[in-house]
All heavy atoms as an XYZ file, in Angstrom:
732
protein
N     -52.418     71.447    124.264
C     -51.929     70.594    125.360
C     -50.992     71.385    126.241
O     -51.169     71.430    127.464
C     -51.358     69.307    124.775
C     -50.767     68.455    125.858
S     -52.088     67.615    126.770
C     -51.145     66.463    127.644
N     -49.970     71.990    125.668
C     -49.027     72.740    126.386
C     -49.681     73.912    127.144
O     -49.446     74.172    128.275
C     -47.841     73.159    125.537
C     -47.016     71.972    125.026
C     -46.921     74.181    126.254
C     -45.954     72.290    124.049
N     -50.551     74.638    126.397
C     -51.317     75.714    126.975
C     -52.090     75.295    128.181
O     -52.037     75.955    129.216
C     -52.195     76.353    125.955
C     -53.034     77.530    126.471
C     -52.135     78.689    126.962
C     -53.969     78.028    125.315
N     -52.729     74.177    128.104
C     -53.491     73.676    129.188
C     -52.613     73.364    130.431
O     -52.961     73.664    131.578
C     -54.240     72.345    128.820
C     -55.409     72.736    127.901
O     -55.909     73.784    127.899
N     -55.847     71.691    127.193
N     -51.419     72.802    130.182
C     -50.487     72.538    131.272
C     -50.052     73.822    131.923
O     -49.969     73.948    133.213
C     -49.340     71.790    130.733
C     -49.490     70.355    130.402
C     -48.220     69.718    129.776
C     -49.940     69.473    131.602
N     -49.686     74.841    131.151
C     -49.292     76.137    131.698
C     -50.418     76.761    132.503
O     -50.174     77.308    133.563
C     -48.834     77.080    130.609
C     -47.515     76.776    129.916
C     -47.296     77.769    128.772
C     -46.396     76.950    130.908
N     -51.642     76.676    132.037
C     -52.778     77.326    132.719
C     -53.075     76.634    134.018
O     -53.461     77.215    134.974
C     -54.001     77.374    131.815
C     -53.886     78.307    130.625
C     -55.152     78.212    129.818
C     -53.669     79.754    131.078
N     -52.794     75.302    134.057
C     -53.041     74.556    135.310
C     -51.944     74.879    136.366
O     -52.227     74.724    137.565
C     -53.075     73.033    135.028
C     -54.321     72.623    134.267
S     -54.469     70.781    134.166
C     -52.933     70.260    133.475
N     -50.809     75.237    135.935
C     -49.691     75.472    136.835
C     -49.499     76.956    137.009
O     -48.444     77.542    136.697
C     -48.358     74.825    136.314
C     -48.518     73.380    136.179
C     -47.253     72.801    135.517
O     -46.340     73.452    135.142
N     -47.274     71.472    135.335
N     -50.512     77.614    137.503
C     -50.427     79.053    137.650
C     -50.162     79.474    139.136
O     -50.423     78.682    140.024
C     -51.733     79.757    137.211
C     -51.928     79.716    135.664
C     -53.075     80.600    135.294
O     -54.051     80.718    135.930
N     -52.925     81.262    134.184
N     -49.594     80.643    139.250
C     -49.361     81.213    140.613
C     -49.871     82.634    140.592
O     -49.982     83.304    139.563
C     -47.854     81.199    140.967
C     -46.984     82.107    140.151
C     -45.545     82.124    140.637
C     -44.783     83.203    139.947
N     -43.466     83.404    140.528
N     -50.229     83.091    141.827
C     -50.624     84.498    141.873
C     -49.474     85.462    141.767
O     -48.433     85.152    142.396
C     -51.384     84.750    143.193
C     -52.068     86.059    143.262
S     -53.111     86.441    144.731
C     -54.102     84.967    144.810
N     -49.618     86.474    140.947
C     -48.552     87.423    140.718
C     -48.239     88.241    141.940
O     -49.166     88.560    142.678
C     -48.845     88.269    139.554
N     -46.969     88.520    142.175
C     -46.516     89.414    143.199
C     -45.910     90.686    142.574
O     -45.565     90.597    141.404
C     -45.546     88.688    144.082
C     -46.122     87.449    144.744
C     -44.992     86.756    145.505
N     -43.919     86.488    144.499
C     -43.174     85.438    144.544
N     -43.187     84.519    145.481
N     -42.210     85.301    143.582
N     -45.729     91.748    143.304
C     -45.139     92.952    142.715
C     -43.872     92.684    141.959
O     -43.666     93.247    140.854
C     -44.943     93.865    143.912
C     -46.009     93.478    144.853
C     -46.099     91.980    144.689
N     -43.031     91.820    142.427
C     -41.690     91.561    141.720
C     -41.898     90.774    140.465
O     -40.874     90.580    139.686
C     -40.692     90.908    142.687
C     -41.223     89.551    143.162
C     -41.908     89.615    144.534
O     -42.448     90.690    144.903
O     -42.034     88.594    145.176
N     -43.155     90.347    140.134
C     -43.363     89.500    138.916
C     -43.808     90.389    137.713
O     -44.333     89.821    136.748
C     -44.453     88.419    139.215
C     -43.967     87.413    140.232
O     -42.791     87.045    140.198
O     -44.863     86.935    140.985
N     -43.695     91.725    137.786
C     -44.299     92.467    136.709
C     -43.755     92.179    135.315
O     -44.490     91.975    134.407
C     -44.075     94.011    137.001
C     -44.851     94.846    135.931
C     -44.726     96.303    136.083
N     -43.425     96.828    135.735
C     -43.144     97.091    134.423
N     -44.023     97.005    133.478
N     -41.864     97.589    134.188
N     -42.463     92.066    135.191
C     -41.916     91.758    133.825
C     -42.388     90.398    133.345
O     -42.661     90.266    132.144
C     -40.356     91.883    133.871
C     -39.878     93.323    134.135
C     -38.376     93.318    134.138
C     -40.413     94.265    133.065
N     -42.412     89.462    134.202
C     -42.927     88.144    133.832
C     -44.453     88.210    133.442
O     -44.807     87.591    132.473
C     -42.712     87.099    135.005
C     -43.294     85.729    134.763
C     -42.617     84.988    133.659
C     -43.119     84.892    136.031
N     -45.142     89.034    134.137
C     -46.500     89.196    133.870
C     -46.767     89.890    132.539
O     -47.625     89.525    131.744
C     -47.245     90.032    134.990
O     -47.049     89.331    136.259
C     -48.720     90.076    134.795
N     -45.950     90.872    132.204
C     -46.010     91.553    130.900
C     -45.744     90.571    129.789
O     -46.527     90.539    128.839
C     -45.013     92.739    130.796
C     -44.827     93.223    129.424
C     -45.335     93.864    131.818
N     -44.764     89.716    129.937
C     -44.454     88.684    128.926
C     -45.637     87.712    128.767
O     -46.005     87.333    127.715
C     -43.141     88.030    129.174
C     -41.930     88.941    129.063
C     -41.847     89.555    127.645
O     -42.033     88.780    126.632
O     -41.600     90.727    127.605
N     -46.100     87.285    129.882
C     -47.267     86.300    129.822
C     -48.483     86.963    129.237
O     -49.231     86.338    128.533
C     -47.593     85.892    131.327
N     -48.664     88.229    129.509
C     -49.872     89.016    128.935
C     -49.718     89.024    127.383
O     -50.657     88.794    126.708
C     -49.911     90.411    129.445
C     -50.936     91.254    128.831
C     -52.338     91.051    129.096
C     -50.673     92.294    127.999
C     -53.289     91.826    128.498
C     -51.610     93.091    127.391
C     -52.935     92.882    127.692
O     -53.891     93.606    127.057
N     -48.483     89.297    126.894
C     -48.232     89.295    125.420
C     -48.586     87.953    124.843
O     -48.943     87.920    123.633
C     -46.778     89.696    125.151
C     -46.485     91.177    125.509
C     -45.006     91.390    125.208
C     -44.596     92.825    125.550
N     -43.181     93.116    125.473
N     -48.394     86.914    125.613
C     -48.690     85.561    125.102
C     -50.067     85.095    125.399
O     -50.484     83.994    125.020
C     -47.654     84.545    125.742
C     -46.214     84.836    125.357
C     -45.884     84.644    123.975
O     -46.478     83.713    123.300
O     -45.066     85.429    123.369
N     -50.843     85.926    126.015
C     -52.239     85.578    126.367
C     -52.372     84.562    127.508
O     -53.326     83.782    127.508
N     -51.357     84.508    128.369
C     -51.305     83.501    129.412
C     -51.570     83.986    130.862
O     -51.181     83.333    131.790
C     -49.953     82.834    129.400
C     -49.585     82.087    128.092
C     -48.138     81.548    128.143
C     -50.548     80.967    127.822
N     -52.284     85.125    130.976
C     -52.620     85.585    132.356
C     -54.155     85.529    132.587
O     -54.840     85.597    131.562
C     -52.055     87.007    132.679
C     -52.768     88.081    131.876
C     -50.585     87.073    132.482
C     -52.387     89.577    132.307
N     -54.449     85.349    133.769
C     -55.888     85.430    134.204
C     -55.943     86.512    135.200
O     -55.296     86.536    136.214
C     -56.340     84.068    134.893
C     -56.656     83.009    133.860
O     -57.257     83.316    132.873
N     -56.310     81.779    134.203
N     -56.894     87.471    134.929
C     -57.111     88.588    135.847
C     -58.547     88.555    136.332
O     -59.480     88.504    135.546
C     -56.859     89.907    135.109
C     -57.122     91.096    136.033
C     -55.444     89.955    134.581
N     -58.670     88.492    137.649
C     -60.024     88.504    138.255
C     -60.201     89.904    138.899
O     -59.479     90.284    139.822
C     -60.119     87.431    139.395
C     -59.893     86.073    138.786
N     -60.830     85.317    138.201
C     -58.758     85.309    138.738
C     -60.335     84.217    137.770
N     -59.046     84.146    138.072
N     -61.224     90.614    138.453
C     -61.536     91.981    139.015
C     -62.577     91.854    140.090
O     -63.279     90.867    140.145
C     -62.040     92.866    137.811
C     -61.102     93.071    136.665
C     -61.769     93.983    135.631
C     -59.771     93.699    137.064
N     -62.721     92.930    140.789
C     -63.750     92.976    141.888
C     -63.681     91.971    142.955
O     -64.652     91.355    143.407
C     -65.160     93.035    141.277
C     -65.314     94.063    140.185
O     -64.796     95.178    140.410
N     -65.985     93.788    139.146
N     -62.445     91.518    143.323
C     -62.223     90.528    144.332
C     -62.660     91.072    145.662
O     -62.567     92.224    145.976
C     -60.725     90.166    144.389
C     -60.431     89.163    145.555
C     -60.335     89.491    143.082
N     -63.357     90.224    146.449
C     -63.786     90.619    147.759
C     -64.970     91.641    147.741
O     -65.137     92.392    148.671
N     -65.678     91.750    146.630
C     -66.881     92.602    146.524
C     -66.434     94.063    146.277
O     -67.274     94.981    146.264
N     -65.194     94.344    146.121
C     -64.695     95.728    145.856
C     -64.834     96.019    144.413
O     -64.668     95.089    143.545
C     -63.211     95.811    146.222
C     -62.885     95.336    147.603
C     -62.654     96.555    148.550
O     -62.602     97.637    148.080
N     -62.413     96.218    149.784
N     -65.166     97.206    144.074
C     -65.298     97.670    142.739
C     -63.971     98.189    142.172
O     -63.412     99.145    142.531
C     -66.340     98.785    142.601
O     -66.267     99.340    141.281
N     -63.432     97.386    141.254
C     -62.181     97.755    140.586
C     -62.377     98.998    139.749
O     -61.483     99.862    139.730
C     -61.701     96.617    139.646
O     -61.560     95.429    140.429
C     -60.363     97.010    139.065
N     -63.481     99.236    139.204
C     -63.825    100.401    138.379
C     -63.765    101.629    139.279
O     -63.177    102.618    138.955
C     -65.190    100.249    137.693
C     -65.560    101.442    136.799
C     -66.953    101.197    136.218
N     -66.880    100.117    135.249
C     -66.589    100.276    133.968
N     -66.193    101.455    133.438
N     -66.580     99.263    133.087
N     -64.356    101.556    140.455
C     -64.299    102.720    141.392
C     -62.888    102.959    141.838
O     -62.473    104.102    141.986
C     -65.213    102.431    142.584
C     -66.716    102.605    142.211
O     -67.053    103.194    141.207
N     -67.536    102.055    143.013
N     -62.192    101.907    142.184
C     -60.773    102.131    142.571
C     -60.001    102.790    141.525
O     -59.201    103.728    141.775
C     -60.170    100.745    142.939
C     -58.805    100.823    143.387
C     -58.316    101.063    144.648
C     -57.589    100.717    142.548
N     -56.915    101.096    144.660
C     -56.458    100.899    143.413
C     -57.393    100.492    141.247
C     -55.150    100.794    142.946
C     -56.092    100.447    140.725
C     -55.021    100.634    141.599
N     -60.117    102.350    140.248
C     -59.362    102.946    139.104
C     -59.786    104.432    138.984
O     -58.932    105.266    138.687
C     -59.687    102.144    137.846
N     -61.040    104.697    139.131
C     -61.510    106.085    139.026
C     -60.822    106.937    140.092
O     -60.389    108.095    139.784
C     -63.028    106.190    139.107
C     -63.643    107.483    138.829
C     -65.201    107.444    138.843
N     -65.707    106.699    137.726
C     -66.381    105.642    137.841
N     -66.709    105.081    138.951
N     -66.834    104.989    136.723
N     -60.763    106.477    141.315
C     -60.145    107.155    142.407
C     -58.624    107.482    142.118
O     -58.098    108.545    142.551
C     -60.230    106.430    143.689
C     -61.622    106.382    144.290
C     -61.741    105.427    145.411
O     -60.682    104.907    145.976
O     -62.875    105.193    145.947
N     -58.002    106.559    141.398
C     -56.550    106.713    141.013
C     -56.387    107.486    139.760
O     -55.254    107.687    139.320
C     -55.907    105.288    140.904
C     -55.963    104.489    142.178
C     -55.214    105.135    143.238
C     -55.252    104.332    144.534
N     -54.592    105.112    145.678
N     -57.468    108.037    139.179
C     -57.425    108.769    137.975
C     -56.898    107.889    136.794
O     -56.248    108.454    135.888
C     -56.625    110.040    138.121
C     -57.119    110.881    139.236
N     -58.280    111.623    139.173
C     -56.648    111.117    140.475
C     -58.508    112.201    140.307
N     -57.515    112.008    141.096
N     -57.198    106.629    136.791
C     -56.874    105.750    135.700
C     -58.033    105.822    134.698
O     -59.181    106.175    135.095
C     -56.676    104.353    136.175
C     -55.414    104.054    136.893
C     -54.518    104.947    137.495
C     -54.893    102.744    137.170
N     -53.553    104.314    138.081
C     -53.691    102.986    137.948
C     -55.276    101.479    136.874
C     -52.895    101.935    138.376
C     -54.454    100.451    137.305
C     -53.241    100.694    138.038
N     -57.822    105.482    133.415
C     -58.959    105.453    132.442
C     -60.041    104.451    132.900
O     -59.724    103.350    133.384
C     -58.278    105.028    131.150
C     -56.827    105.112    131.363
C     -56.593    105.069    132.838
N     -61.313    104.875    132.725
C     -62.455    104.012    133.125
C     -63.474    104.067    131.994
O     -64.547    104.625    132.087
C     -63.033    104.523    134.417
C     -64.128    103.495    134.925
C     -62.036    104.657    135.514
N     -63.151    103.367    130.836
C     -64.113    103.498    129.742
C     -65.285    102.497    129.986
O     -65.244    101.575    130.793
C     -63.251    102.923    128.545
C     -62.207    102.053    129.208
C     -61.963    102.708    130.492
N     -66.394    102.859    129.372
C     -67.569    102.002    129.455
C     -67.377    100.604    128.779
O     -67.786     99.637    129.295
C     -68.796    102.629    128.809
C     -69.361    103.684    129.739
C     -69.289    105.047    129.624
C     -70.190    103.442    130.880
N     -69.921    105.643    130.625
C     -70.496    104.667    131.417
C     -70.704    102.313    131.496
C     -71.282    104.832    132.525
C     -71.481    102.438    132.611
C     -71.758    103.670    133.158
N     -66.724    100.658    127.633
C     -66.448     99.436    126.920
C     -64.885     99.203    126.959
O     -64.043    100.052    126.763
C     -66.897     99.517    125.479
C     -68.333     99.845    125.336
C     -68.833    101.082    125.102
C     -69.260     98.766    125.588
C     -70.181    101.359    125.053
C     -70.594     99.012    125.470
C     -71.062    100.287    125.228
N     -64.560     97.927    127.160
C     -63.111     97.570    127.161
C     -62.379     97.891    128.459
O     -61.174     98.052    128.438
N     -63.071     98.021    129.552
C     -62.470     98.401    130.843
C     -61.445     97.469    131.289
O     -60.302     97.852    131.616
C     -63.523     98.585    131.907
C     -62.919     98.687    133.292
C     -62.268     99.935    133.634
C     -62.925     97.749    134.186
C     -61.702    100.140    134.849
C     -62.284     97.894    135.409
C     -61.719     99.082    135.751
N     -61.707     96.090    131.221
C     -60.736     95.204    131.680
C     -59.410     95.299    130.942
O     -58.306     95.337    131.528
C     -61.252     93.784    131.606
C     -60.398     92.753    132.286
C     -61.141     91.336    132.367
C     -60.263     90.368    133.113
N     -60.993     89.071    133.251
N     -59.446     95.338    129.623
C     -58.327     95.420    128.798
C     -57.512     96.673    129.101
O     -56.284     96.695    129.229
C     -58.628     95.416    127.303
C     -57.490     95.267    126.366
C     -57.950     95.109    124.965
C     -56.857     94.897    123.944
N     -57.349     94.607    122.643
N     -58.242     97.793    129.196
C     -57.647     99.085    129.494
C     -56.978     99.092    130.862
O     -55.845     99.598    131.064
C     -58.665    100.228    129.453
O     -59.240    100.239    128.119
C     -58.035    101.601    129.769
N     -57.635     98.496    131.800
C     -57.122     98.417    133.180
C     -55.851     97.612    133.282
O     -54.854     98.004    133.816
C     -58.142     97.760    134.122
C     -57.713     97.625    135.537
C     -57.851     98.606    136.387
C     -57.065     96.437    136.009
C     -57.369     98.560    137.743
C     -56.653     96.280    137.270
C     -56.729     97.386    138.160
N     -55.836     96.472    132.544
C     -54.611     95.624    132.544
C     -53.417     96.329    131.911
O     -52.354     96.285    132.388
C     -54.943     94.289    131.829
C     -55.916     93.450    132.660
C     -53.678     93.496    131.582
C     -56.445     92.269    131.900
N     -53.689     96.974    130.832
C     -52.564     97.750    130.155
C     -52.029     98.794    131.074
O     -50.825     99.044    131.234
C     -53.081     98.310    128.847
C     -53.261     97.307    127.772
C     -53.646     97.872    126.488
N     -53.665     96.918    125.475
C     -54.210     97.043    124.217
N     -54.724     98.268    123.934
N     -54.272     96.090    123.398
N     -52.944     99.591    131.730
C     -52.494    100.658    132.689
C     -51.685    100.030    133.860
O     -50.680    100.514    134.251
C     -53.704    101.411    133.141
C     -53.331    102.527    134.093
C     -52.640    103.650    133.425
C     -52.393    104.803    134.378
N     -51.641    105.855    133.712
N     -52.182     98.926    134.367
C     -51.580     98.219    135.472
C     -50.216     97.774    135.128
O     -49.290     97.836    135.950
C     -52.404     97.045    135.924
C     -51.821     96.148    136.990
S     -52.756     94.682    137.341
C     -52.605     93.761    135.872
N     -49.972     97.315    133.892
C     -48.670     96.774    133.521
C     -47.648     97.871    132.982
O     -46.495     97.501    132.714
C     -48.904     95.763    132.351
C     -49.639     94.471    132.741
C     -49.848     93.607    131.580
C     -48.914     93.722    133.895
N     -48.113     99.125    132.976
C     -47.281    100.174    132.483
C     -45.926    100.274    133.247
O     -44.883    100.643    132.680
C     -47.990    101.505    132.526
C     -48.857    101.881    131.380
C     -49.487    103.193    131.536
O     -49.324    103.973    132.474
O     -50.206    103.511    130.614
N     -45.986    100.208    134.585
C     -44.739    100.413    135.394
C     -44.950     99.682    136.670
O     -46.043     99.167    137.104
C     -44.500    101.880    135.598
C     -45.681    102.641    136.235
O     -46.157    102.268    137.300
N     -46.108    103.690    135.598
N     -43.795     99.590    137.396
C     -43.826     98.862    138.689
C     -44.738     99.449    139.727
O     -45.382     98.749    140.494
C     -42.376     98.861    139.280
C     -41.436     97.928    138.525
O     -41.918     97.070    137.745
O     -40.233     98.178    138.650
N     -44.862    100.780    139.732
C     -45.702    101.442    140.751
C     -47.205    101.100    140.543
O     -47.894    100.744    141.475
C     -45.481    102.985    140.657
C     -46.389    103.746    141.640
C     -46.122    105.223    141.540
O     -45.156    105.672    140.937
O     -47.079    105.964    142.038
N     -47.649    101.181    139.321
C     -49.029    100.843    138.968
C     -49.317     99.376    139.322
O     -50.364     99.042    139.923
C     -49.355    101.109    137.503
C     -49.475    102.537    137.167
O     -49.391    103.408    137.981
N     -49.646    102.798    135.886
N     -48.362     98.472    138.968
C     -48.634     97.093    139.215
C     -48.619     96.789    140.658
O     -49.622     96.084    141.082
C     -47.398     96.296    138.518
C     -47.657     94.829    138.463
C     -48.664     94.211    137.769
C     -46.812     93.974    139.217
C     -48.844     92.869    137.719
C     -46.975     92.602    139.145
C     -47.996     92.049    138.394
N     -47.756     97.338    141.425
C     -47.787     97.030    142.911
C     -49.051     97.637    143.508
O     -49.581     97.033    144.360
C     -46.485     97.721    143.520
O     -45.319     97.081    142.984
C     -46.480     97.593    145.027
N     -49.370     98.873    143.147
C     -50.572     99.468    143.729
C     -51.807     98.728    143.390
O     -52.668     98.488    144.310
C     -50.676    100.916    143.145
C     -51.653    101.820    143.824
C     -51.548    103.266    143.399
O     -51.174    103.466    142.237
O     -51.880    104.093    144.165
N     -51.937     98.234    142.203
C     -53.111     97.423    141.830
C     -53.202     96.104    142.610
O     -54.194     95.757    143.144
C     -53.139     97.223    140.326
N     -52.070     95.402    142.714
C     -52.033     94.185    143.417
C     -52.362     94.356    144.951
O     -53.085     93.576    145.568
C     -50.730     93.483    143.269
C     -50.377     92.929    141.889
C     -48.970     92.330    141.895
C     -51.396     91.909    141.401
N     -51.842     95.426    145.444
C     -51.998     95.639    146.921
C     -53.336     96.274    147.249
O     -53.737     96.293    148.422
C     -50.894     96.552    147.465
C     -49.516     95.831    147.375
C     -48.362     96.709    147.893
O     -48.550     97.910    148.054
O     -47.255     96.138    148.092
N     -54.137     96.637    146.217
C     -55.438     97.259    146.494
C     -56.426     96.215    147.053
O     -57.386     96.565    147.710
C     -56.050     97.810    145.229
O     -56.424     96.782    144.320
N     -56.179     94.945    146.756
C     -57.136     93.904    147.157
C     -58.320     93.830    146.219
O     -59.182     92.964    146.487
N     -58.375     94.516    145.168
C     -59.479     94.510    144.212
C     -59.307     93.515    143.079
O     -60.280     93.101    142.438
C     -59.694     95.883    143.580
C     -60.142     96.896    144.489
O     -60.890     96.672    145.394
N     -59.623     98.177    144.259
N     -58.064     93.023    142.918
C     -57.813     92.127    141.748
C     -56.905     90.998    142.166
O     -56.216     91.057    143.182
C     -57.154     92.886    140.582
C     -55.766     93.353    140.969
C     -57.990     94.086    140.130
C     -54.888     93.650    139.750
N     -56.980     89.919    141.369
C     -56.031     88.869    141.439
C     -55.506     88.679    140.004
O     -56.213     88.638    139.070
C     -56.698     87.541    141.864
C     -57.187     87.503    143.306
C     -57.850     86.175    143.644
O     -58.133     85.354    142.735
O     -58.151     86.056    144.803
N     -54.170     88.551    139.959
C     -53.536     88.234    138.666
C     -52.828     86.912    138.778
O     -51.969     86.727    139.605
C     -52.505     89.372    138.332
C     -51.831     89.089    137.026
C     -53.198     90.739    138.276
N     -53.163     86.011    137.931
C     -52.581     84.639    137.872
C     -51.701     84.556    136.654
O     -52.113     84.910    135.593
C     -53.622     83.583    137.876
C     -54.440     83.599    139.129
C     -55.547     84.374    139.437
C     -54.183     82.826    140.284
N     -55.984     84.077    140.693
C     -55.113     83.147    141.291
C     -53.183     81.911    140.619
C     -55.136     82.589    142.530
C     -53.236     81.288    141.897
C     -54.168     81.675    142.855
N     -50.473     84.080    136.859
C     -49.464     83.932    135.824
C     -48.907     82.532    135.767
O     -49.055     81.795    136.756
C     -48.311     84.939    135.953
C     -47.595     84.721    137.310
C     -48.849     86.419    135.785
C     -46.343     85.578    137.512
N     -48.388     82.084    134.609
C     -47.795     80.731    134.609
C     -46.751     80.620    135.665
O     -45.890     81.559    135.876
C     -47.149     80.657    133.217
C     -47.904     81.658    132.406
C     -48.283     82.776    133.335
N     -46.762     79.525    136.388
C     -45.800     79.212    137.464
C     -44.661     78.469    136.948
O     -44.393     77.385    137.440
N     -43.969     78.933    135.995
C     -42.825     78.241    135.294
C     -41.887     77.472    136.280
O     -41.481     77.997    137.238
C     -41.933     79.251    134.543
C     -42.630     79.971    133.424
C     -42.942     81.346    133.530
C     -43.132     79.317    132.360
C     -43.600     82.060    132.539
C     -43.797     79.967    131.336
C     -44.084     81.344    131.429
O     -44.718     81.988    130.491
């Protein structure tokens, strides 16, 4: 019940929300949508020299994105993804 309430009250993450996003990720409370606007997130990650495994790409991408403020901001501003976090 509480999880459903949190998921219904989500907001799109902004660069300044990285630490909140990391905590929400640890709790399994984020939604990440890749390939927004028809863009290939995999190609974008390859261009940035991020890991691009055949299996587990989304999980690998999220972990790389959350490593630091620069990665998080760059990923959000790419227009390739949407990250939704609880809107506490």
